[in-house]
TORRO-228607 format. One record per atom (N, C-alpha, C): x, y, z; residue in three letters. Coordinates in steps of 0.2 Angstrom, whole numbers, padded with zeros to 4 digits, always signed. Atoms other than C-alpha are relative to their C-alpha. Example, Ala and Ser with C-alpha at 12.3 -4.5 7.8 and 13.67 -1.06 7.14 Angstrom:
2
+0004-0006+0000ALA/+0062-0022+0039ALA/+0004+0006+0000ALA/-0004-0006-0001SER/+0068-0005+0036SER/-0004+0005+0003SER/
This chain:
173
+0004-0006+0000MET/+0000+0000+0000MET/+0004+0006+0000MET/-0004-0006+0000ALA/+0010+0015-0006ALA/-0004+0006+0002ALA/+0004-0006-0002GLY/+0005+0032+0001GLY/+0005+0006+0000GLY/-0004-0006+0000LYS/+0011+0049+0003LYS/+0001+0003+0007LYS/-0001-0003-0006SER/+0019+0055+0018SER/+0000+0008+0000SER/+0001-0007+0000LYS/+0015+0073+0023LYS/+0003+0003+0006LYS/-0003-0003-0006LEU/+0024+0085+0034LEU/-0003+0007+0002LEU/+0002-0006-0003ILE/+0017+0099+0045ILE/+0006+0002+0004ILE/-0005-0003-0004VAL/+0031+0110+0052VAL/-0004+0005+0005VAL/+0002-0005-0005ILE/+0027+0120+0068ILE/+0006+0004+0002ILE/-0006-0004-0002THR/+0039+0135+0071THR/-0003+0005+0004THR/+0001-0005-0005GLY/+0040+0149+0083GLY/+0005+0001+0005GLY/-0005-0001-0005SER/+0050+0156+0096SER/+0000-0005+0006SER/+0000+0005-0006PRO/+0055+0145+0111PRO/-0005+0003+0005PRO/+0005-0002-0005GLY/+0041+0145+0124GLY/-0007+0002-0003GLY/+0006-0002+0003ALA/+0028+0150+0111ALA/-0006-0005+0000ALA/+0005+0005+0000GLY/+0018+0134+0112GLY/+0000-0005-0006GLY/+0000+0004+0006LYS/+0024+0124+0097LYS/-0001-0008+0002LYS/+0001+0007-0002SER/+0026+0107+0106SER/-0007-0001+0003SER/+0007+0001-0003THR/+0009+0109+0115THR/-0005-0001-0006THR/+0004+0001+0006LEU/+0001+0112+0097LEU/+0001-0007-0003LEU/-0002+0007+0003ALA/+0011+0097+0090ALA/-0004-0006+0003ALA/+0003+0005-0004LYS/+0005+0086+0104LYS/-0008-0001-0001LYS/+0007-0001+0001ALA/-0013+0092+0102ALA/-0002-0003-0007ALA/+0001+0002+0007LEU/-0013+0089+0083LEU/+0001-0008-0001LEU/-0002+0008+0000CYS/-0005+0071+0085CYS/-0006-0003+0004CYS/+0005+0003-0005SER/-0018+0067+0099SER/-0007+0000-0004SER/+0006-0001+0002LYS/-0033+0073+0090LYS/-0001-0003-0007LYS/+0000+0002+0007PHE/-0029+0068+0072PHE/+0004-0007-0002PHE/-0004+0006+0001GLY/-0017+0053+0074GLY/+0006+0001-0004GLY/-0007-0002+0004PHE/-0002+0062+0066PHE/+0005-0003+0004PHE/-0006+0003-0004ILE/+0015+0056+0071ILE/+0005+0006+0001ILE/-0004-0006-0002HIS/+0026+0068+0080HIS/+0008-0002-0001HIS/-0008+0000+0001ILE/+0045+0070+0075ILE/+0003+0004+0005ILE/-0003-0004-0006ASP/+0054+0075+0091ASP/+0008+0002-0002ASP/-0007-0003+0001ILE/+0070+0086+0087ILE/+0005-0003+0005ILE/-0004+0002-0005HIS/+0077+0081+0103HIS/+0003-0007-0001HIS/-0002+0007+0001GLY/+0079+0063+0097GLY/+0006+0000-0005GLY/-0005+0000+0005PHE/+0092+0068+0084PHE/+0004+0007+0000PHE/-0004-0007+0000GLU/+0099+0086+0089GLU/+0007-0001+0001GLU/-0007+0001-0001LYS/+0115+0079+0095LYS/+0004-0003-0006LYS/-0004+0002+0006SER/+0119+0070+0079SER/-0001+0005-0006SER/+0000-0005+0006CYS/+0114+0085+0068CYS/+0002+0007+0002CYS/-0002-0007-0002GLY/+0122+0099+0078GLY/+0006-0001+0005GLY/-0005-0001-0005THR/+0136+0105+0090THR/-0003+0004+0005THR/+0002-0004-0006TYR/+0133+0111+0107TYR/+0004+0007+0000TYR/-0002-0007-0001ASN/+0135+0130+0109ASN/+0000+0002+0007ASN/+0001-0001-0007SER/+0139+0132+0127SER/-0001+0008+0002SER/+0002-0007-0001LYS/+0138+0151+0126LYS/-0007+0002-0001LYS/+0007-0001+0001LYS/+0120+0150+0120LYS/-0004-0005+0004LYS/+0003+0006-0004ASP/+0117+0134+0130ASP/-0006-0003-0004ASP/+0004+0004+0005CYS/+0109+0125+0115CYS/+0004-0003-0006CYS/-0003+0003+0006TYR/+0113+0115+0099TYR/+0000+0005-0006TYR/+0000-0003+0007ASP/+0118+0124+0083ASP/-0001-0005-0005ASP/+0001+0005+0004LEU/+0110+0113+0071LEU/+0002+0001-0007LEU/-0002+0000+0007ASP/+0116+0109+0054ASP/-0006-0002-0004ASP/+0006+0002+0003MET/+0100+0110+0044MET/+0000-0005-0006MET/+0000+0005+0005ASP/+0106+0100+0030ASP/+0000-0007+0003ASP/+0001+0007-0003LYS/+0108+0085+0042LYS/-0007-0001+0003LYS/+0007+0000-0003VAL/+0091+0089+0050VAL/-0004-0002-0006VAL/+0005+0001+0005GLU/+0083+0089+0033GLU/+0001-0008-0003GLU/-0002+0007+0001VAL/+0092+0072+0029VAL/-0004-0005+0004VAL/+0003+0005-0005LYS/+0085+0064+0045LYS/-0008+0000-0001LYS/+0007-0001+0002ILE/+0067+0071+0041ILE/-0002-0004-0006ILE/+0001+0003+0007SER/+0068+0065+0023SER/+0000-0008+0001SER/+0000+0007-0001GLU/+0073+0048+0029GLU/-0006-0003+0004GLU/+0006+0002-0004ILE/+0058+0047+0041ILE/-0006+0000-0005ILE/+0006-0001+0005LEU/+0046+0053+0027LEU/+0001-0006-0005LEU/-0001+0006+0005ASP/+0054+0040+0014ASP/-0002-0007+0003ASP/+0001+0006-0003SER/+0053+0026+0027SER/-0007-0002+0001SER/+0007+0002-0002SER/+0034+0027+0029SER/-0004+0000-0007SER/+0004-0001+0006LYS/+0029+0028+0010LYS/-0004-0007-0001LYS/+0004+0006+0001ASP/+0024+0009+0010ASP/-0005-0001+0005ASP/+0005+0001-0005LYS/+0013+0012+0025LYS/-0007+0004-0001LYS/+0006-0004+0001GLY/-0001+0022+0017GLY/+0001+0008+0001GLY/-0001-0008-0001ASP/-0004+0041+0019ASP/+0001+0001+0008ASP/-0002-0001-0007ILE/+0004+0046+0035ILE/+0002+0008+0001ILE/-0001-0007-0001THR/+0005+0064+0042THR/+0005+0001+0006THR/-0004-0001-0005PHE/+0020+0069+0052PHE/+0000+0007+0002PHE/+0000-0007-0002VAL/+0022+0085+0063VAL/+0007+0000+0003VAL/-0007-0001-0003PHE/+0039+0092+0067PHE/+0000+0007+0002PHE/+0000-0006-0003ASP/+0040+0106+0079ASP/+0007+0002+0002ASP/-0007-0003-0002SER/+0056+0117+0081SER/+0000+0007-0002SER/-0001-0007+0002HIS/+0061+0135+0081HIS/+0003+0001-0006HIS/-0003-0001+0007VAL/+0070+0131+0065VAL/-0003-0005-0005VAL/+0003+0005+0004SER/+0058+0119+0057SER/-0002+0003-0007SER/+0002-0004+0006HIS/+0053+0133+0044HIS/+0006+0000-0004HIS/-0006-0001+0005LEU/+0071+0132+0037LEU/+0001-0007-0004LEU/+0000+0005+0005LEU/+0068+0115+0029LEU/-0002+0002-0007LEU/+0002-0002+0008HIS/+0067+0114+0010HIS/-0007+0000-0001HIS/+0007+0000+0001PRO/+0050+0118+0004PRO/-0003-0006-0003PRO/+0003+0006+0003SER/+0049+0102-0006SER/-0002-0005+0004SER/+0003+0005-0004ILE/+0046+0092+0009ILE/-0005+0002+0005ILE/+0005-0003-0005VAL/+0035+0104+0019VAL/-0007+0001-0004VAL/+0007-0001+0003ASP/+0016+0103+0016ASP/-0004+0006+0003ASP/+0004-0006-0004LEU/+0010+0116+0029LEU/+0005+0002+0005LEU/-0004-0003-0005CYS/+0019+0128+0040CYS/-0004+0004+0005CYS/+0004-0004-0005VAL/+0011+0134+0056VAL/+0005+0004+0005VAL/-0004-0005-0004VAL/+0019+0149+0065VAL/-0004+0001+0006VAL/+0003-0001-0007VAL/+0015+0149+0084VAL/+0003+0006+0003VAL/-0002-0006-0003ARG/+0016+0166+0091ARG/-0003+0001+0007ARG/+0003-0001-0007CYS/+0014+0170+0110CYS/-0001+0008+0000CYS/+0001-0007+0000ASN/+0006+0187+0110ASN/+0000+0004+0007ASN/+0000-0003-0006ASN/+0007+0189+0128ASN/+0008-0001+0002ASN/-0007+0001-0001LEU/+0026+0193+0131LEU/+0002-0001+0007LEU/-0001+0001-0007LYS/+0024+0193+0150LYS/+0000-0008+0001LYS/+0001+0007-0001LYS/+0018+0175+0149LYS/+0006-0004-0004LYS/-0006+0003+0004LEU/+0032+0171+0136LEU/+0006+0000+0005LEU/-0005-0001-0004ARG/+0045+0178+0148ARG/+0000-0005+0006ARG/+0001+0004-0006ALA/+0038+0168+0163ALA/+0002-0008-0003ALA/-0002+0006+0002ARG/+0039+0152+0152ARG/+0007-0002-0001ARG/-0007+0000+0001LEU/+0057+0155+0147LEU/+0004+0000+0007LEU/-0003+0000-0007GLU/+0062+0159+0165GLU/-0001-0007+0004GLU/+0002+0006-0003THR/+0053+0143+0171THR/+0005-0006-0003THR/-0005+0005+0003ARG/+0065+0133+0159ARG/+0007+0001+0003ARG/-0007-0002-0003GLY/+0080+0141+0168GLY/+0004+0003-0005GLY/-0004-0003+0005TYR/+0085+0151+0153TYR/+0004+0006+0004TYR/-0003-0006-0003SER/+0098+0165+0157SER/-0004+0006-0002SER/+0004-0006+0002GLU/+0092+0183+0156GLU/+0002+0002-0007GLU/-0002-0002+0007ALA/+0102+0185+0140ALA/-0004-0004-0005ALA/+0003+0004+0004LYS/+0094+0170+0132LYS/-0008+0002+0000LYS/+0006-0002+0000VAL/+0077+0176+0138VAL/-0001+0006-0004VAL/+0000-0006+0003SER/+0080+0193+0131SER/+0000-0001-0008SER/-0001+0002+0007GLU/+0086+0186+0114GLU/-0007-0003-0003GLU/+0006+0003+0003ASN/+0070+0175+0112ASN/-0006+0005+0000ASN/+0005-0005+0000LEU/+0059+0189+0117LEU/+0000+0005-0006LEU/-0002-0004+0006GLU/+0067+0200+0104GLU/-0002-0003-0006GLU/+0002+0003+0006CYS/+0064+0187+0091CYS/-0007-0001-0001CYS/+0007+0000+0000GLU/+0046+0186+0096GLU/-0003+0006-0002GLU/+0002-0006+0001ILE/+0044+0204+0095ILE/+0001+0002-0008ILE/-0002-0001+0007MET/+0053+0205+0078MET/-0003-0005-0005MET/+0004+0005+0004GLU/+0042+0191+0071GLU/+0005-0004-0004GLU/-0005+0003+0004VAL/+0058+0182+0066VAL/-0002-0007-0004VAL/+0002+0006+0003CYS/+0051+0165+0063CYS/-0005+0001-0005CYS/+0005-0001+0005HIS/+0036+0171+0054HIS/+0003+0003-0007HIS/-0003-0003+0006ASP/+0047+0182+0042ASP/+0004-0005-0003ASP/-0004+0005+0003GLU/+0059+0168+0039GLU/-0004-0005-0003GLU/+0004+0005+0003ALA/+0045+0156+0036ALA/-0003+0002-0007ALA/+0003-0003+0005SER/+0037+0168+0024SER/+0005+0000-0006SER/-0005+0000+0005GLU/+0053+0170+0015GLU/+0002-0007-0003GLU/-0003+0006+0002LYS/+0059+0152+0014LYS/-0005-0005-0003LYS/+0006+0004+0002LEU/+0042+0143+0012LEU/-0005+0003-0004LEU/+0006-0003+0003GLY/+0029+0155+0008GLY/+0001+0002-0007GLY/-0001-0002+0007LYS/+0036+0161-0008LYS/+0001-0006-0005LYS/+0000+0006+0004PHE/+0037+0143-0014PHE/-0007-0003+0000PHE/+0007+0002+0000GLY/+0018+0141-0011GLY/-0002-0005+0006GLY/+0002+0004-0006VAL/+0019+0132+0006VAL/-0005+0005+0004VAL/+0004-0004-0004GLU/+0004+0138+0016GLU/+0002+0001+0007GLU/-0002-0002-0007ILE/+0008+0147+0032ILE/-0006+0002+0004ILE/+0006-0001-0004VAL/-0005+0147+0046VAL/+0003+0003+0007VAL/-0003-0003-0006GLU/-0002+0159+0061GLU/-0005-0001+0006GLU/+0004+0001-0005VAL/-0009+0154+0078VAL/+0003+0003+0007VAL/-0002-0003-0006ASP/-0008+0162+0096ASP/+0001-0006+0005ASP/-0001+0005-0004GLY/+0000+0150+0108GLY/+0000+0003+0008GLY/-0001-0002-0007SER/-0002+0161+0124SER/-0005-0002+0004SER/+0005+0003-0004LEU/-0017+0152+0130LEU/+0002-0005+0005LEU/-0002+0005-0005ASP/-0015+0142+0146ASP/-0003-0006-0001ASP/+0005+0006+0001SER/-0029+0130+0142SER/+0002-0004-0006SER/-0002+0004+0006GLY/-0020+0124+0126GLY/-0004+0003-0006GLY/+0003-0002+0006TYR/-0027+0125+0109TYR/-0008-0002+0000TYR/+0007+0001+0001SER/-0046+0127+0105SER/-0001-0005-0005SER/+0002+0005+0006GLU/-0055+0114+0094GLU/+0000+0004-0006GLU/+0001-0004+0006GLU/-0057+0129+0082GLU/+0007+0001-0003GLU/-0007+0000+0002VAL/-0038+0131+0081VAL/+0002-0007-0004VAL/-0002+0007+0003LEU/-0035+0112+0078LEU/-0004-0001-0006LEU/+0004+0001+0006GLU/-0049+0111+0065GLU/+0003+0005-0005GLU/-0002-0005+0005LYS/-0042+0127+0056LYS/+0007-0003-0003LYS/-0006+0003+0002VAL/-0025+0118+0055VAL/-0001-0006-0005VAL/+0002+0006+0004LYS/-0033+0102+0049LYS/-0003+0002-0006LYS/+0004-0002+0006SER/-0044+0111+0036SER/+0005+0003-0005SER/-0005-0002+0005LYS/-0029+0120+0029LYS/+0004-0005-0003LYS/-0005+0006+0002PHE/-0019+0104+0028PHE/-0004-0005-0005PHE/+0004+0005+0004SER/-0033+0093+0020SER/+0000+0002-0007SER/
């Protein structure tokens, strides 16, 4: 049974709500979550100054492509990949890009501080959110090649509404 694997990428600043949305979509629609933490060490080098991995996006793309290719004989499968750099994948493998914004900057700051981020890292991520870096990069990298981009607000404590989940599903179907 040959099928087509599809990929939804969810991007946004750290703490915006990407993983929460990814888990909600996978739970509600049976999509398969691709966890960046499973291969960030093999696709990047640790940057102690920034306290994170600097990813080699070519290596990330190879890993994602391998996952998509390995599922072709299993029917139609939808994968969800969430990362603040997921929008940097090549447009040929991305079917939908969801940009999660956290419109409540106080809430975003609290989320980042709860993670133990340094003040410099918190400030850098807040600045990226204010400047809409992920949205602008996604529009430039994916949007101009016809990949649809959906923007959602991740600042709600109660998670994502059915309306948001259905909106993403309808855009993707």
